[in-house]
The first five atom37 places (N, CA, C, CB, O) and aatype in JSON, in Angstrom:
{
  "aatype": [12, 0, 11, 14, 16, 19, 11, 10, 16, 10, 6, 10, 16, 0, 15, 16, 6, 10, 10, 10, 0, 1, 0, 15, 6, 15, 0, 3, 13, 11, 16, 10, 16, 0, 13, 9, 6, 1, 0, 0, 19, 6, 11, 0, 10, 5, 9, 10, 3, 3, 16, 11, 0, 9, 16, 10, 3, 15, 6, 15, 13, 6, 0, 13, 9, 0, 15, 4, 6, 15, 14, 0, 14, 14, 2, 3, 16, 10, 11, 13, 0, 13, 5, 7, 1, 16, 16, 11, 11, 3, 9, 15, 5, 10, 3, 6, 2, 7],
  "atom_mask": [
    [1, 1, 1, 1, 1],
    [1, 1, 1, 1, 1],
    [1, 1, 1, 1, 1],
    [1, 1, 1, 1, 1],
    [1, 1, 1, 1, 1],
    [1, 1, 1, 1, 1],
    [1, 1, 1, 1, 1],
    [1, 1, 1, 1, 1],
    [1, 1, 1, 1, 1],
    [1, 1, 1, 1, 1],
    [1, 1, 1, 1, 1],
    [1, 1, 1, 1, 1],
    [1, 1, 1, 1, 1],
    [1, 1, 1, 1, 1],
    [1, 1, 1, 1, 1],
    [1, 1, 1, 1, 1],
    [1, 1, 1, 1, 1],
    [1, 1, 1, 1, 1],
    [1, 1, 1, 1, 1],
    [1, 1, 1, 1, 1],
    [1, 1, 1, 1, 1],
    [1, 1, 1, 1, 1],
    [1, 1, 1, 1, 1],
    [1, 1, 1, 1, 1],
    [1, 1, 1, 1, 1],
    [1, 1, 1, 1, 1],
    [1, 1, 1, 1, 1],
    [1, 1, 1, 1, 1],
    [1, 1, 1, 1, 1],
    [1, 1, 1, 1, 1],
    [1, 1, 1, 1, 1],
    [1, 1, 1, 1, 1],
    [1, 1, 1, 1, 1],
    [1, 1, 1, 1, 1],
    [1, 1, 1, 1, 1],
    [1, 1, 1, 1, 1],
    [1, 1, 1, 1, 1],
    [1, 1, 1, 1, 1],
    [1, 1, 1, 1, 1],
    [1, 1, 1, 1, 1],
    [1, 1, 1, 1, 1],
    [1, 1, 1, 1, 1],
    [1, 1, 1, 1, 1],
    [1, 1, 1, 1, 1],
    [1, 1, 1, 1, 1],
    [1, 1, 1, 1, 1],
    [1, 1, 1, 1, 1],
    [1, 1, 1, 1, 1],
    [1, 1, 1, 1, 1],
    [1, 1, 1, 1, 1],
    [1, 1, 1, 1, 1],
    [1, 1, 1, 1, 1],
    [1, 1, 1, 1, 1],
    [1, 1, 1, 1, 1],
    [1, 1, 1, 1, 1],
    [1, 1, 1, 1, 1],
    [1, 1, 1, 1, 1],
    [1, 1, 1, 1, 1],
    [1, 1, 1, 1, 1],
    [1, 1, 1, 1, 1],
    [1, 1, 1, 1, 1],
    [1, 1, 1, 1, 1],
    [1, 1, 1, 1, 1],
    [1, 1, 1, 1, 1],
    [1, 1, 1, 1, 1],
    [1, 1, 1, 1, 1],
    [1, 1, 1, 1, 1],
    [1, 1, 1, 1, 1],
    [1, 1, 1, 1, 1],
    [1, 1, 1, 1, 1],
    [1, 1, 1, 1, 1],
    [1, 1, 1, 1, 1],
    [1, 1, 1, 1, 1],
    [1, 1, 1, 1, 1],
    [1, 1, 1, 1, 1],
    [1, 1, 1, 1, 1],
    [1, 1, 1, 1, 1],
    [1, 1, 1, 1, 1],
    [1, 1, 1, 1, 1],
    [1, 1, 1, 1, 1],
    [1, 1, 1, 1, 1],
    [1, 1, 1, 1, 1],
    [1, 1, 1, 1, 1],
    [1, 1, 1, 0, 1],
    [1, 1, 1, 1, 1],
    [1, 1, 1, 1, 1],
    [1, 1, 1, 1, 1],
    [1, 1, 1, 1, 1],
    [1, 1, 1, 1, 1],
    [1, 1, 1, 1, 1],
    [1, 1, 1, 1, 1],
    [1, 1, 1, 1, 1],
    [1, 1, 1, 1, 1],
    [1, 1, 1, 1, 1],
    [1, 1, 1, 1, 1],
    [1, 1, 1, 1, 1],
    [1, 1, 1, 1, 1],
    [1, 1, 1, 0, 1]
  ],
  "atom_positions": [
    [[0.73, 9.26, -27.21], [-0.27, 10.65, -27.83], [-0.85, 10.92, -26.47], [-1.73, 10.29, -29.23], [-0.87, 10.12, -25.54]],
    [[-1.39, 12.37, -26.48], [-1.96, 12.71, -25.34], [-3.26, 12.63, -25.18], [-1.67, 13.77, -25.06], [-4.0, 12.76, -26.15]],
    [[-3.68, 12.44, -24.11], [-5.34, 12.49, -24.1], [-5.76, 13.89, -24.33], [-6.03, 11.98, -22.63], [-5.07, 14.9, -24.25]],
    [[-7.15, 13.77, -24.68], [-7.72, 14.99, -25.05], [-7.97, 15.31, -24.18], [-8.59, 15.17, -25.8], [-8.37, 14.5, -23.35]],
    [[-7.84, 17.28, -23.73], [-8.1, 17.77, -22.38], [-9.47, 18.87, -22.63], [-6.58, 18.58, -21.69], [-9.57, 19.45, -23.7]],
    [[-10.23, 19.01, -21.81], [-11.16, 20.03, -21.69], [-9.98, 21.47, -20.81], [-12.76, 19.26, -20.62], [-8.92, 21.38, -20.2]],
    [[-10.71, 22.45, -21.11], [-10.49, 24.01, -20.57], [-11.34, 24.26, -19.2], [-11.08, 25.22, -21.81], [-12.46, 24.68, -19.5]],
    [[-11.15, 24.11, -17.64], [-11.77, 24.99, -16.8], [-10.95, 25.94, -15.9], [-12.57, 24.25, -16.04], [-9.87, 25.83, -15.31]],
    [[-12.1, 27.14, -16.04], [-11.6, 28.02, -15.49], [-12.66, 28.2, -14.08], [-11.41, 29.18, -16.54], [-13.88, 28.35, -14.04]],
    [[-11.58, 28.09, -12.9], [-11.71, 29.13, -11.58], [-11.48, 30.19, -11.2], [-11.32, 28.95, -10.81], [-10.47, 30.86, -11.44]],
    [[-12.37, 30.46, -10.59], [-12.22, 31.85, -9.76], [-11.95, 31.84, -8.26], [-13.51, 32.64, -9.88], [-12.94, 31.52, -7.61]],
    [[-10.95, 32.1, -7.6], [-10.31, 31.91, -6.49], [-10.16, 33.26, -5.82], [-9.08, 31.22, -6.73], [-9.69, 34.23, -6.42]],
    [[-10.54, 33.29, -4.69], [-9.65, 34.37, -3.68], [-7.92, 34.14, -3.7], [-10.2, 34.06, -1.88], [-7.29, 33.18, -4.14]],
    [[-7.56, 35.05, -3.24], [-6.04, 35.36, -3.73], [-5.17, 34.21, -2.41], [-5.55, 37.56, -3.56], [-4.13, 33.58, -2.56]],
    [[-5.99, 34.27, -1.32], [-5.58, 33.48, -0.59], [-5.7, 32.05, -0.58], [-5.89, 33.87, 0.22], [-5.0, 31.33, 0.13]],
    [[-6.74, 31.57, -1.5], [-6.88, 30.21, -1.86], [-5.61, 29.45, -2.3], [-7.83, 30.14, -2.88], [-4.89, 28.55, -1.88]],
    [[-5.74, 30.54, -3.76], [-4.69, 30.46, -4.5], [-3.39, 30.11, -4.14], [-4.62, 31.38, -4.96], [-2.64, 29.37, -4.76]],
    [[-3.15, 30.8, -2.92], [-1.63, 30.71, -2.43], [-1.76, 29.18, -1.35], [-1.08, 32.47, -1.37], [-0.88, 28.33, -1.24]],
    [[-2.99, 29.19, -0.74], [-3.04, 28.07, -0.18], [-2.51, 26.82, -1.15], [-4.38, 27.97, 0.27], [-1.56, 26.08, -0.89]],
    [[-3.48, 26.75, -2.49], [-3.3, 25.95, -3.48], [-1.47, 25.24, -3.71], [-3.89, 26.9, -4.69], [-0.88, 24.16, -3.71]],
    [[-1.2, 26.64, -3.9], [0.34, 26.83, -4.74], [1.2, 26.5, -3.89], [0.82, 28.3, -5.3], [2.21, 25.96, -4.32]],
    [[1.04, 26.74, -2.23], [2.05, 26.44, -1.2], [1.99, 24.52, -1.03], [1.53, 27.44, 0.43], [2.92, 23.77, -0.71]],
    [[0.89, 24.25, -1.31], [0.52, 22.99, -0.82], [0.73, 22.08, -2.65], [-1.41, 23.1, 0.09], [1.13, 20.92, -2.76]],
    [[0.53, 22.53, -3.26], [1.04, 22.01, -4.67], [2.66, 21.63, -4.61], [0.79, 23.27, -5.88], [3.12, 20.5, -4.77]],
    [[3.35, 22.75, -4.38], [4.91, 22.71, -4.15], [5.21, 21.93, -3.08], [5.55, 24.05, -3.9], [6.3, 21.37, -3.15]],
    [[4.26, 21.65, -1.7], [5.0, 20.71, -0.7], [4.9, 19.32, -1.35], [4.32, 20.7, 0.86], [5.77, 18.46, -1.25]],
    [[3.81, 19.2, -1.99], [3.54, 17.64, -2.77], [4.62, 17.11, -3.69], [2.21, 17.67, -3.78], [4.93, 15.96, -3.97]],
    [[5.17, 18.46, -4.15], [6.06, 18.23, -5.07], [5.31, 17.93, -6.68], [6.92, 17.02, -4.46], [5.75, 17.11, -7.48]],
    [[3.96, 18.93, -6.93], [3.22, 18.16, -7.99], [3.99, 19.69, -9.07], [0.95, 17.86, -7.69], [4.22, 20.77, -8.54]],
    [[4.25, 19.45, -10.44], [4.92, 19.65, -11.25], [4.2, 20.99, -11.48], [5.08, 18.6, -12.2], [5.1, 21.83, -11.55]],
    [[3.15, 21.54, -11.61], [2.2, 22.58, -11.36], [1.24, 22.29, -10.89], [1.86, 23.23, -12.22], [0.89, 21.14, -10.6]],
    [[0.52, 23.48, -10.7], [-0.7, 23.83, -9.92], [-1.89, 23.02, -10.21], [-1.06, 25.22, -10.13], [-2.52, 22.46, -9.31]],
    [[-2.3, 22.92, -11.79], [-3.07, 22.71, -12.4], [-2.99, 20.79, -12.14], [-2.84, 23.53, -13.74], [-4.02, 20.17, -11.87]],
    [[-2.14, 20.34, -12.24], [-1.74, 18.86, -11.59], [-2.38, 18.91, -10.25], [0.01, 18.54, -11.41], [-3.44, 18.36, -9.94]],
    [[-1.68, 19.57, -9.56], [-2.47, 19.45, -7.95], [-3.48, 19.61, -8.05], [-2.24, 20.28, -6.85], [-3.88, 18.45, -7.89]],
    [[-4.4, 20.23, -8.22], [-5.9, 20.64, -8.46], [-6.65, 19.59, -9.05], [-6.04, 21.85, -9.37], [-7.57, 18.93, -8.56]],
    [[-6.13, 19.55, -10.19], [-6.64, 17.76, -10.97], [-6.8, 16.76, -10.21], [-5.59, 16.98, -11.95], [-7.83, 16.09, -10.26]],
    [[-5.56, 16.42, -9.16], [-5.54, 15.3, -8.43], [-6.31, 15.4, -7.66], [-4.57, 14.93, -7.94], [-7.17, 14.52, -7.65]],
    [[-6.39, 16.47, -6.64], [-6.94, 16.74, -5.41], [-8.91, 16.72, -5.74], [-6.14, 18.42, -4.84], [-9.77, 16.32, -4.96]],
    [[-9.11, 17.33, -7.18], [-10.6, 17.12, -7.24], [-10.69, 15.91, -7.57], [-11.39, 17.95, -8.14], [-11.65, 15.48, -6.93]],
    [[-10.19, 14.98, -8.28], [-10.94, 13.56, -8.3], [-10.48, 12.6, -7.43], [-10.87, 12.9, -9.59], [-10.81, 11.42, -7.52]],
    [[-9.49, 13.16, -6.31], [-9.52, 12.19, -5.49], [-11.01, 12.43, -4.29], [-7.95, 12.2, -4.84], [-11.5, 11.65, -3.47]],
    [[-11.31, 13.6, -4.6], [-12.68, 14.02, -3.51], [-13.78, 13.63, -4.6], [-12.83, 16.04, -2.88], [-14.88, 13.47, -4.09]],
    [[-13.75, 13.47, -5.85], [-14.86, 13.06, -6.09], [-15.1, 11.68, -6.12], [-15.18, 13.56, -7.05], [-16.23, 11.21, -5.98]],
    [[-13.85, 10.85, -6.32], [-14.3, 9.38, -5.79], [-14.43, 9.34, -4.95], [-13.78, 8.38, -5.85], [-14.96, 8.22, -4.97]],
    [[-14.44, 9.71, -3.53], [-14.38, 9.94, -2.54], [-15.97, 9.84, -1.99], [-13.62, 11.06, -2.48], [-16.45, 8.94, -1.3]],
    [[-16.68, 11.15, -2.56], [-17.87, 11.49, -2.2], [-18.58, 10.32, -3.08], [-18.23, 13.07, -2.48], [-19.4, 9.72, -2.38]],
    [[-18.48, 9.73, -4.65], [-18.78, 8.8, -5.02], [-18.89, 7.48, -4.25], [-18.21, 8.84, -5.82], [-19.83, 6.76, -3.91]],
    [[-17.73, 7.44, -4.14], [-17.87, 5.94, -2.83], [-18.65, 6.02, -1.75], [-16.53, 5.55, -1.98], [-19.35, 5.08, -1.39]],
    [[-18.6, 7.21, -1.11], [-19.46, 7.33, 0.09], [-20.84, 7.13, 0.29], [-19.36, 8.36, 0.46], [-21.49, 6.75, 1.26]],
    [[-21.26, 7.62, -1.29], [-22.31, 7.52, -1.73], [-23.48, 6.29, -2.45], [-21.99, 8.26, -2.26], [-24.71, 6.34, -2.53]],
    [[-22.41, 5.14, -2.95], [-22.92, 4.27, -3.71], [-23.6, 3.2, -2.62], [-21.81, 3.73, -4.71], [-24.52, 2.5, -3.03]],
    [[-23.14, 3.06, -1.17], [-23.47, 1.98, -0.39], [-24.18, 2.55, 1.0], [-22.13, 1.11, -0.15], [-24.0, 3.72, 1.3]],
    [[-24.83, 1.83, 1.67], [-25.7, 2.82, 2.92], [-25.32, 1.56, 3.5], [-27.66, 3.49, 2.91], [-25.57, 0.45, 3.03]],
    [[-24.44, 1.93, 4.95], [-24.24, 1.21, 6.05], [-25.4, 1.36, 6.94], [-23.04, 1.58, 6.66], [-26.04, 2.39, 7.16]],
    [[-25.59, 0.05, 7.47], [-26.75, -0.04, 8.94], [-26.12, -0.55, 9.74], [-28.14, -0.9, 8.96], [-25.08, -1.19, 9.62]],
    [[-27.03, -0.15, 11.12], [-26.41, -1.08, 12.29], [-27.48, -2.29, 12.06], [-26.43, -0.31, 14.1], [-28.41, -2.41, 11.27]],
    [[-26.96, -3.14, 13.08], [-27.7, -4.49, 13.01], [-29.24, -4.36, 13.18], [-27.17, -5.47, 14.14], [-30.0, -5.08, 12.53]],
    [[-29.7, -3.37, 14.12], [-31.1, -3.18, 14.15], [-31.73, -2.34, 13.08], [-31.42, -2.64, 15.37], [-32.96, -2.42, 13.0]],
    [[-31.15, -1.6, 12.28], [-31.69, -1.17, 10.84], [-31.91, -2.25, 9.98], [-30.77, -0.26, 10.09], [-32.9, -2.52, 9.31]],
    [[-30.47, -3.02, 10.13], [-30.66, -3.89, 8.76], [-31.81, -4.91, 9.25], [-29.09, -4.82, 8.19], [-32.49, -5.49, 8.4]],
    [[-32.0, -5.09, 10.45], [-32.84, -6.47, 10.7], [-34.44, -5.67, 10.39], [-32.58, -7.31, 12.69], [-35.22, -6.34, 9.71]],
    [[-34.87, -4.45, 10.82], [-35.6, -3.5, 10.24], [-36.33, -3.55, 8.87], [-34.85, -2.58, 10.24], [-37.44, -3.83, 8.44]],
    [[-34.87, -3.06, 8.3], [-34.74, -3.29, 6.34], [-35.53, -4.46, 5.83], [-32.97, -3.72, 5.69], [-36.25, -4.4, 4.83]],
    [[-35.36, -5.54, 6.56], [-35.1, -6.9, 5.87], [-37.07, -7.32, 6.27], [-33.41, -8.18, 6.87], [-37.78, -7.98, 5.52]],
    [[-37.35, -6.95, 7.12], [-38.17, -7.44, 7.61], [-39.35, -6.54, 6.82], [-37.96, -7.48, 9.09], [-40.46, -7.07, 6.72]],
    [[-39.16, -5.31, 6.32], [-39.86, -4.5, 5.53], [-39.99, -5.06, 4.41], [-39.4, -3.35, 5.39], [-41.1, -5.09, 3.87]],
    [[-39.0, -5.56, 3.89], [-38.66, -6.02, 2.3], [-39.72, -7.5, 2.54], [-36.45, -6.43, 1.83], [-40.58, -7.88, 1.74]],
    [[-39.43, -8.07, 3.67], [-40.12, -9.64, 3.55], [-41.61, -9.74, 3.91], [-39.36, -10.73, 4.62], [-42.35, -10.71, 3.73]],
    [[-41.86, -8.72, 4.38], [-43.77, -8.36, 4.58], [-43.9, -6.39, 4.27], [-44.49, -8.86, 7.03], [-43.86, -5.41, 5.02]],
    [[-43.99, -6.48, 3.47], [-44.19, -4.96, 2.9], [-45.9, -4.57, 3.33], [-43.88, -4.92, 0.88], [-46.94, -5.23, 3.26]],
    [[-45.62, -3.31, 3.74], [-47.53, -2.62, 3.63], [-48.02, -2.58, 2.63], [-47.94, -1.15, 3.96], [-47.51, -2.64, 1.51]],
    [[-48.99, -2.48, 2.92], [-50.13, -2.74, 1.56], [-50.03, -0.95, 0.84], [-52.35, -3.29, 2.35], [-49.92, 0.06, 1.54]],
    [[-50.08, -0.96, -0.25], [-49.57, 0.22, -0.87], [-50.5, 1.33, -0.45], [-49.45, 0.09, -2.42], [-51.69, 1.1, -0.69]],
    [[-50.29, 2.19, -0.03], [-50.83, 3.58, 0.03], [-51.53, 4.29, -1.21], [-49.73, 4.41, 0.39], [-51.27, 3.81, -2.31]],
    [[-52.33, 5.32, -1.16], [-52.92, 5.85, -2.13], [-51.72, 6.76, -2.8], [-54.21, 6.56, -1.63], [-51.76, 6.94, -4.02]],
    [[-51.01, 7.14, -2.26], [-50.09, 7.62, -3.0], [-49.01, 6.74, -3.75], [-49.56, 8.42, -2.23], [-48.55, 7.4, -4.68]],
    [[-48.51, 5.65, -3.68], [-48.13, 4.57, -4.39], [-48.9, 3.93, -5.21], [-47.74, 3.8, -3.71], [-48.35, 3.09, -5.93]],
    [[-50.14, 4.09, -5.32], [-51.1, 3.67, -6.29], [-51.1, 4.76, -7.19], [-52.49, 3.35, -5.75], [-50.8, 4.35, -8.31]],
    [[-51.27, 5.83, -7.17], [-51.3, 6.82, -7.63], [-49.96, 6.72, -8.86], [-51.3, 7.81, -6.44], [-49.93, 6.53, -10.07]],
    [[-49.04, 6.94, -7.92], [-47.52, 6.78, -8.83], [-47.34, 5.7, -9.79], [-46.28, 6.51, -7.89], [-46.66, 5.76, -10.82]],
    [[-48.03, 4.67, -9.34], [-47.88, 3.27, -10.25], [-48.82, 3.25, -11.35], [-48.18, 1.9, -9.4], [-48.78, 2.54, -12.36]],
    [[-49.88, 4.33, -10.93], [-50.66, 4.4, -12.34], [-50.17, 4.28, -13.41], [-51.23, 5.4, -12.59], [-49.17, 5.0, -13.51]],
    [[-50.48, 3.41, -14.73], [-50.17, 3.69, -15.97], [-48.87, 3.33, -16.45], [0.0, 0.0, 0.0], [-48.4, 3.5, -17.57]],
    [[-48.33, 2.78, -15.33], [-46.49, 2.45, -15.33], [-46.41, 0.89, -15.93], [-45.59, 2.47, -13.37], [-45.62, 0.64, -16.84]],
    [[-47.28, -0.14, -15.35], [-47.02, -1.36, -16.27], [-48.47, -2.27, -15.74], [-45.22, -2.26, -15.92], [-49.1, -2.27, -14.68]],
    [[-48.6, -2.89, -16.83], [-49.84, -3.58, -16.83], [-49.36, -5.21, -16.85], [-50.81, -3.07, -18.18], [-48.17, -5.52, -16.85]],
    [[-50.37, -6.11, -16.87], [-50.24, -7.43, -17.26], [-49.98, -8.02, -18.58], [-51.17, -7.9, -16.92], [-49.35, -9.04, -18.85]],
    [[-50.79, -6.94, -19.59], [-50.24, -7.47, -20.56], [-48.69, -7.06, -21.08], [-51.16, -7.29, -21.45], [-48.08, -7.76, -21.88]],
    [[-48.12, -5.74, -20.48], [-46.54, -5.66, -20.61], [-45.94, -6.44, -19.91], [-45.94, -4.52, -20.32], [-44.79, -6.6, -20.32]],
    [[-46.2, -7.03, -19.0], [-45.13, -8.24, -18.11], [-45.27, -9.08, -19.12], [-45.6, -9.05, -16.45], [-44.25, -9.23, -19.8]],
    [[-46.47, -9.81, -19.5], [-46.67, -11.16, -20.43], [-45.99, -10.78, -21.57], [-48.25, -11.62, -20.84], [-45.18, -11.65, -21.9]],
    [[-46.01, -9.65, -22.41], [-45.1, -9.3, -23.28], [-43.78, -9.77, -23.55], [-45.0, -8.32, -23.1], [-43.31, -10.44, -24.47]],
    [[-43.03, -8.99, -21.98], [-41.61, -9.29, -21.93], [-41.33, -10.79, -21.66], [-40.96, -8.44, -20.86], [-40.23, -11.31, -21.88]],
    [[-42.6, -11.54, -21.08], [-42.16, -13.26, -20.71], [-41.92, -13.62, -21.98], [-43.37, -14.41, -19.97], [-40.93, -14.32, -22.18]],
    [[-42.76, -13.23, -23.08], [-42.51, -14.02, -24.44], [-41.1, -13.14, -25.09], [-44.11, -13.93, -25.63], [-40.06, -13.62, -25.54]],
    [[-41.43, -11.96, -24.98], [-40.25, -11.76, -25.81], [-38.88, -11.36, -24.96], [-40.61, -10.63, -26.85], [-38.1, -10.49, -25.37]],
    [[-38.7, -12.05, -23.83], [-37.44, -12.34, -23.02], [-37.06, -10.94, -22.24], [0.0, 0.0, 0.0], [-36.07, -10.89, -21.51]]
  ]
}
């Protein structure tokens, strides 16, 4: 059984279409659609993979850990952002109700 599909319309310049068609043929794709889909999925996965992790050098990592272990006191902006978000009552209800 075929997977359900959706239609996507692209507007390309003639030179871009020609470039994609030539690359598709060179890579032995049966259709230009299959080539574009594969290329788009690969690029999307790469972008998501690149953005899901942060890489730090040793010095930056140590600074990050130090900040986590000894945070600065909350400033007015943080206090304002936190107002009304959580109360001790809310926390105790979580403890009681799991």
